[in-house]
Chimera marker file (.cmm) of the C-alpha trace (Angstrom):
<marker_set name="trace">
<marker id="1" x="74.553" y="124.087" z="66.202" r="1" g="1" b="0" radius="0.5"/>
<marker id="2" x="73.348" y="124.559" z="62.665" r="1" g="1" b="0" radius="0.5"/>
<marker id="3" x="71.323" y="127.641" z="63.517" r="1" g="1" b="0" radius="0.5"/>
<marker id="4" x="74.260" y="129.142" z="65.474" r="1" g="1" b="0" radius="0.5"/>
<marker id="5" x="76.529" y="128.679" z="62.459" r="1" g="1" b="0" radius="0.5"/>
<marker id="6" x="74.022" y="130.304" z="60.131" r="1" g="1" b="0" radius="0.5"/>
<marker id="7" x="73.459" y="133.235" z="62.553" r="1" g="1" b="0" radius="0.5"/>
<marker id="8" x="77.239" y="133.809" z="62.664" r="1" g="1" b="0" radius="0.5"/>
<marker id="9" x="77.328" y="133.970" z="58.892" r="1" g="1" b="0" radius="0.5"/>
<marker id="10" x="75.054" y="136.986" z="59.085" r="1" g="1" b="0" radius="0.5"/>
<marker id="11" x="77.589" y="138.757" z="61.248" r="1" g="1" b="0" radius="0.5"/>
<marker id="12" x="80.347" y="138.789" z="58.619" r="1" g="1" b="0" radius="0.5"/>
<marker id="13" x="80.576" y="142.310" z="57.306" r="1" g="1" b="0" radius="0.5"/>
<marker id="14" x="80.639" y="143.343" z="53.710" r="1" g="1" b="0" radius="0.5"/>
<marker id="15" x="84.183" y="142.983" z="52.248" r="1" g="1" b="0" radius="0.5"/>
<marker id="16" x="85.165" y="140.360" z="54.756" r="1" g="1" b="0" radius="0.5"/>
<marker id="17" x="85.451" y="136.559" z="54.833" r="1" g="1" b="0" radius="0.5"/>
<marker id="18" x="85.970" y="134.022" z="57.539" r="1" g="1" b="0" radius="0.5"/>
<marker id="19" x="87.418" y="130.516" z="57.615" r="1" g="1" b="0" radius="0.5"/>
<marker id="20" x="85.837" y="127.210" z="58.451" r="1" g="1" b="0" radius="0.5"/>
<marker id="21" x="88.168" y="127.082" z="61.505" r="1" g="1" b="0" radius="0.5"/>
<marker id="22" x="87.128" y="130.530" z="62.744" r="1" g="1" b="0" radius="0.5"/>
<marker id="23" x="83.503" y="129.832" z="62.242" r="1" g="1" b="0" radius="0.5"/>
<marker id="24" x="83.794" y="126.400" z="63.973" r="1" g="1" b="0" radius="0.5"/>
<marker id="25" x="85.553" y="127.961" z="66.952" r="1" g="1" b="0" radius="0.5"/>
<marker id="26" x="82.903" y="130.605" z="67.345" r="1" g="1" b="0" radius="0.5"/>
<marker id="27" x="80.122" y="127.983" z="67.013" r="1" g="1" b="0" radius="0.5"/>
<marker id="28" x="81.893" y="125.493" z="69.267" r="1" g="1" b="0" radius="0.5"/>
<marker id="29" x="81.921" y="122.770" z="66.692" r="1" g="1" b="0" radius="0.5"/>
<marker id="30" x="84.366" y="121.334" z="64.147" r="1" g="1" b="0" radius="0.5"/>
<marker id="31" x="85.404" y="122.716" z="60.761" r="1" g="1" b="0" radius="0.5"/>
<marker id="32" x="84.079" y="119.629" z="58.966" r="1" g="1" b="0" radius="0.5"/>
<marker id="33" x="80.678" y="120.228" z="60.558" r="1" g="1" b="0" radius="0.5"/>
<marker id="34" x="80.757" y="123.763" z="59.304" r="1" g="1" b="0" radius="0.5"/>
<marker id="35" x="81.573" y="122.567" z="55.887" r="1" g="1" b="0" radius="0.5"/>
<marker id="36" x="78.627" y="120.162" z="55.918" r="1" g="1" b="0" radius="0.5"/>
<marker id="37" x="76.335" y="123.013" z="56.952" r="1" g="1" b="0" radius="0.5"/>
<marker id="38" x="77.682" y="125.268" z="54.169" r="1" g="1" b="0" radius="0.5"/>
<marker id="39" x="77.080" y="122.487" z="51.582" r="1" g="1" b="0" radius="0.5"/>
<marker id="40" x="73.458" y="122.001" z="52.746" r="1" g="1" b="0" radius="0.5"/>
<marker id="41" x="72.613" y="125.732" z="52.909" r="1" g="1" b="0" radius="0.5"/>
<marker id="42" x="69.263" y="126.025" z="51.153" r="1" g="1" b="0" radius="0.5"/>
<marker id="43" x="69.234" y="129.859" z="51.378" r="1" g="1" b="0" radius="0.5"/>
<marker id="44" x="72.602" y="131.058" z="49.987" r="1" g="1" b="0" radius="0.5"/>
<marker id="45" x="70.995" y="134.382" z="49.123" r="1" g="1" b="0" radius="0.5"/>
<marker id="46" x="70.222" y="134.973" z="52.751" r="1" g="1" b="0" radius="0.5"/>
<marker id="47" x="73.007" y="133.054" z="54.555" r="1" g="1" b="0" radius="0.5"/>
<marker id="48" x="76.205" y="134.045" z="52.657" r="1" g="1" b="0" radius="0.5"/>
<marker id="49" x="78.085" y="130.755" z="52.716" r="1" g="1" b="0" radius="0.5"/>
<marker id="50" x="80.357" y="132.067" z="49.921" r="1" g="1" b="0" radius="0.5"/>
<marker id="51" x="82.141" y="134.158" z="52.620" r="1" g="1" b="0" radius="0.5"/>
<marker id="52" x="83.590" y="131.026" z="54.254" r="1" g="1" b="0" radius="0.5"/>
<marker id="53" x="87.041" y="129.956" z="52.913" r="1" g="1" b="0" radius="0.5"/>
<marker id="54" x="89.941" y="127.725" z="53.791" r="1" g="1" b="0" radius="0.5"/>
<marker id="55" x="92.322" y="128.724" z="56.540" r="1" g="1" b="0" radius="0.5"/>
<marker id="56" x="95.077" y="128.781" z="53.884" r="1" g="1" b="0" radius="0.5"/>
<marker id="57" x="93.244" y="131.562" z="52.051" r="1" g="1" b="0" radius="0.5"/>
<marker id="58" x="92.153" y="129.325" z="49.216" r="1" g="1" b="0" radius="0.5"/>
<marker id="59" x="88.568" y="130.070" z="48.161" r="1" g="1" b="0" radius="0.5"/>
<marker id="60" x="87.733" y="126.436" z="48.112" r="1" g="1" b="0" radius="0.5"/>
<marker id="61" x="84.623" y="124.792" z="46.620" r="1" g="1" b="0" radius="0.5"/>
<marker id="62" x="81.094" y="126.175" z="46.175" r="1" g="1" b="0" radius="0.5"/>
<marker id="63" x="78.185" y="123.823" z="45.666" r="1" g="1" b="0" radius="0.5"/>
<marker id="64" x="75.911" y="126.571" z="44.306" r="1" g="1" b="0" radius="0.5"/>
<marker id="65" x="75.117" y="127.142" z="40.686" r="1" g="1" b="0" radius="0.5"/>
<marker id="66" x="78.289" y="128.326" z="38.822" r="1" g="1" b="0" radius="0.5"/>
<marker id="67" x="80.602" y="126.612" z="41.261" r="1" g="1" b="0" radius="0.5"/>
<marker id="68" x="83.867" y="128.139" z="42.451" r="1" g="1" b="0" radius="0.5"/>
<marker id="69" x="83.833" y="130.809" z="39.651" r="1" g="1" b="0" radius="0.5"/>
<marker id="70" x="80.492" y="132.110" z="41.012" r="1" g="1" b="0" radius="0.5"/>
<marker id="71" x="81.936" y="132.098" z="44.552" r="1" g="1" b="0" radius="0.5"/>
<marker id="72" x="84.828" y="134.170" z="43.340" r="1" g="1" b="0" radius="0.5"/>
<marker id="73" x="82.509" y="136.559" z="41.464" r="1" g="1" b="0" radius="0.5"/>
<marker id="74" x="80.369" y="137.069" z="44.651" r="1" g="1" b="0" radius="0.5"/>
<marker id="75" x="83.477" y="137.605" z="46.825" r="1" g="1" b="0" radius="0.5"/>
<marker id="76" x="84.720" y="140.289" z="44.382" r="1" g="1" b="0" radius="0.5"/>
<marker id="77" x="81.332" y="141.861" z="44.153" r="1" g="1" b="0" radius="0.5"/>
<marker id="78" x="81.358" y="142.116" z="47.998" r="1" g="1" b="0" radius="0.5"/>
<marker id="79" x="84.701" y="143.886" z="47.956" r="1" g="1" b="0" radius="0.5"/>
<marker id="80" x="87.050" y="140.999" z="48.695" r="1" g="1" b="0" radius="0.5"/>
<marker id="81" x="90.099" y="140.740" z="46.541" r="1" g="1" b="0" radius="0.5"/>
<marker id="82" x="90.723" y="137.281" z="45.056" r="1" g="1" b="0" radius="0.5"/>
<marker id="83" x="94.050" y="136.515" z="43.320" r="1" g="1" b="0" radius="0.5"/>
<marker id="84" x="94.913" y="133.159" z="41.936" r="1" g="1" b="0" radius="0.5"/>
<marker id="85" x="91.963" y="131.587" z="43.842" r="1" g="1" b="0" radius="0.5"/>
<marker id="86" x="93.173" y="132.980" z="47.201" r="1" g="1" b="0" radius="0.5"/>
<marker id="87" x="92.160" y="135.716" z="49.579" r="1" g="1" b="0" radius="0.5"/>
<marker id="88" x="94.701" y="137.641" z="51.682" r="1" g="1" b="0" radius="0.5"/>
<marker id="89" x="93.534" y="136.756" z="55.190" r="1" g="1" b="0" radius="0.5"/>
<marker id="90" x="95.700" y="139.537" z="56.686" r="1" g="1" b="0" radius="0.5"/>
<marker id="91" x="93.420" y="142.096" z="54.956" r="1" g="1" b="0" radius="0.5"/>
<marker id="92" x="90.015" y="140.417" z="54.632" r="1" g="1" b="0" radius="0.5"/>
<marker id="93" x="89.642" y="137.974" z="57.581" r="1" g="1" b="0" radius="0.5"/>
<marker id="94" x="86.724" y="138.533" z="59.993" r="1" g="1" b="0" radius="0.5"/>
<marker id="95" x="87.228" y="137.039" z="63.496" r="1" g="1" b="0" radius="0.5"/>
<marker id="96" x="84.326" y="136.508" z="65.833" r="1" g="1" b="0" radius="0.5"/>
<link id1="1" id2="2" r="1" g="1" b="0" radius="0.2"/>
<link id1="2" id2="3" r="1" g="1" b="0" radius="0.2"/>
<link id1="3" id2="4" r="1" g="1" b="0" radius="0.2"/>
<link id1="4" id2="5" r="1" g="1" b="0" radius="0.2"/>
<link id1="5" id2="6" r="1" g="1" b="0" radius="0.2"/>
<link id1="6" id2="7" r="1" g="1" b="0" radius="0.2"/>
<link id1="7" id2="8" r="1" g="1" b="0" radius="0.2"/>
<link id1="8" id2="9" r="1" g="1" b="0" radius="0.2"/>
<link id1="9" id2="10" r="1" g="1" b="0" radius="0.2"/>
<link id1="10" id2="11" r="1" g="1" b="0" radius="0.2"/>
<link id1="11" id2="12" r="1" g="1" b="0" radius="0.2"/>
<link id1="12" id2="13" r="1" g="1" b="0" radius="0.2"/>
<link id1="13" id2="14" r="1" g="1" b="0" radius="0.2"/>
<link id1="14" id2="15" r="1" g="1" b="0" radius="0.2"/>
<link id1="15" id2="16" r="1" g="1" b="0" radius="0.2"/>
<link id1="16" id2="17" r="1" g="1" b="0" radius="0.2"/>
<link id1="17" id2="18" r="1" g="1" b="0" radius="0.2"/>
<link id1="18" id2="19" r="1" g="1" b="0" radius="0.2"/>
<link id1="19" id2="20" r="1" g="1" b="0" radius="0.2"/>
<link id1="20" id2="21" r="1" g="1" b="0" radius="0.2"/>
<link id1="21" id2="22" r="1" g="1" b="0" radius="0.2"/>
<link id1="22" id2="23" r="1" g="1" b="0" radius="0.2"/>
<link id1="23" id2="24" r="1" g="1" b="0" radius="0.2"/>
<link id1="24" id2="25" r="1" g="1" b="0" radius="0.2"/>
<link id1="25" id2="26" r="1" g="1" b="0" radius="0.2"/>
<link id1="26" id2="27" r="1" g="1" b="0" radius="0.2"/>
<link id1="27" id2="28" r="1" g="1" b="0" radius="0.2"/>
<link id1="28" id2="29" r="1" g="1" b="0" radius="0.2"/>
<link id1="29" id2="30" r="1" g="1" b="0" radius="0.2"/>
<link id1="30" id2="31" r="1" g="1" b="0" radius="0.2"/>
<link id1="31" id2="32" r="1" g="1" b="0" radius="0.2"/>
<link id1="32" id2="33" r="1" g="1" b="0" radius="0.2"/>
<link id1="33" id2="34" r="1" g="1" b="0" radius="0.2"/>
<link id1="34" id2="35" r="1" g="1" b="0" radius="0.2"/>
<link id1="35" id2="36" r="1" g="1" b="0" radius="0.2"/>
<link id1="36" id2="37" r="1" g="1" b="0" radius="0.2"/>
<link id1="37" id2="38" r="1" g="1" b="0" radius="0.2"/>
<link id1="38" id2="39" r="1" g="1" b="0" radius="0.2"/>
<link id1="39" id2="40" r="1" g="1" b="0" radius="0.2"/>
<link id1="40" id2="41" r="1" g="1" b="0" radius="0.2"/>
<link id1="41" id2="42" r="1" g="1" b="0" radius="0.2"/>
<link id1="42" id2="43" r="1" g="1" b="0" radius="0.2"/>
<link id1="43" id2="44" r="1" g="1" b="0" radius="0.2"/>
<link id1="44" id2="45" r="1" g="1" b="0" radius="0.2"/>
<link id1="45" id2="46" r="1" g="1" b="0" radius="0.2"/>
<link id1="46" id2="47" r="1" g="1" b="0" radius="0.2"/>
<link id1="47" id2="48" r="1" g="1" b="0" radius="0.2"/>
<link id1="48" id2="49" r="1" g="1" b="0" radius="0.2"/>
<link id1="49" id2="50" r="1" g="1" b="0" radius="0.2"/>
<link id1="50" id2="51" r="1" g="1" b="0" radius="0.2"/>
<link id1="51" id2="52" r="1" g="1" b="0" radius="0.2"/>
<link id1="52" id2="53" r="1" g="1" b="0" radius="0.2"/>
<link id1="53" id2="54" r="1" g="1" b="0" radius="0.2"/>
<link id1="54" id2="55" r="1" g="1" b="0" radius="0.2"/>
<link id1="55" id2="56" r="1" g="1" b="0" radius="0.2"/>
<link id1="56" id2="57" r="1" g="1" b="0" radius="0.2"/>
<link id1="57" id2="58" r="1" g="1" b="0" radius="0.2"/>
<link id1="58" id2="59" r="1" g="1" b="0" radius="0.2"/>
<link id1="59" id2="60" r="1" g="1" b="0" radius="0.2"/>
<link id1="60" id2="61" r="1" g="1" b="0" radius="0.2"/>
<link id1="61" id2="62" r="1" g="1" b="0" radius="0.2"/>
<link id1="62" id2="63" r="1" g="1" b="0" radius="0.2"/>
<link id1="63" id2="64" r="1" g="1" b="0" radius="0.2"/>
<link id1="64" id2="65" r="1" g="1" b="0" radius="0.2"/>
<link id1="65" id2="66" r="1" g="1" b="0" radius="0.2"/>
<link id1="66" id2="67" r="1" g="1" b="0" radius="0.2"/>
<link id1="67" id2="68" r="1" g="1" b="0" radius="0.2"/>
<link id1="68" id2="69" r="1" g="1" b="0" radius="0.2"/>
<link id1="69" id2="70" r="1" g="1" b="0" radius="0.2"/>
<link id1="70" id2="71" r="1" g="1" b="0" radius="0.2"/>
<link id1="71" id2="72" r="1" g="1" b="0" radius="0.2"/>
<link id1="72" id2="73" r="1" g="1" b="0" radius="0.2"/>
<link id1="73" id2="74" r="1" g="1" b="0" radius="0.2"/>
<link id1="74" id2="75" r="1" g="1" b="0" radius="0.2"/>
<link id1="75" id2="76" r="1" g="1" b="0" radius="0.2"/>
<link id1="76" id2="77" r="1" g="1" b="0" radius="0.2"/>
<link id1="77" id2="78" r="1" g="1" b="0" radius="0.2"/>
<link id1="78" id2="79" r="1" g="1" b="0" radius="0.2"/>
<link id1="79" id2="80" r="1" g="1" b="0" radius="0.2"/>
<link id1="80" id2="81" r="1" g="1" b="0" radius="0.2"/>
<link id1="81" id2="82" r="1" g="1" b="0" radius="0.2"/>
<link id1="82" id2="83" r="1" g="1" b="0" radius="0.2"/>
<link id1="83" id2="84" r="1" g="1" b="0" radius="0.2"/>
<link id1="84" id2="85" r="1" g="1" b="0" radius="0.2"/>
<link id1="85" id2="86" r="1" g="1" b="0" radius="0.2"/>
<link id1="86" id2="87" r="1" g="1" b="0" radius="0.2"/>
<link id1="87" id2="88" r="1" g="1" b="0" radius="0.2"/>
<link id1="88" id2="89" r="1" g="1" b="0" radius="0.2"/>
<link id1="89" id2="90" r="1" g="1" b="0" radius="0.2"/>
<link id1="90" id2="91" r="1" g="1" b="0" radius="0.2"/>
<link id1="91" id2="92" r="1" g="1" b="0" radius="0.2"/>
<link id1="92" id2="93" r="1" g="1" b="0" radius="0.2"/>
<link id1="93" id2="94" r="1" g="1" b="0" radius="0.2"/>
<link id1="94" id2="95" r="1" g="1" b="0" radius="0.2"/>
<link id1="95" id2="96" r="1" g="1" b="0" radius="0.2"/>
</marker_set>
């Protein structure tokens, strides 16, 4: 399951995000399991866990260096608009 989730992360195009729920559905697991996999990602430079956000559009937490502010910086650098800690899922959501 872990490897499947990480492989799916690589399918998210530039300028797009997905949610824990969408990723869980595609990997046939639960959103909390996806969250645990994201928190334990040892290769965030390769597996872009910063692209996974809450189904409400909130950016959520980031356990990497710089915390949530770094997650927002990386999302913006990727072309995802973040306003008040939220992403417009109508515009930026990637579905599998």
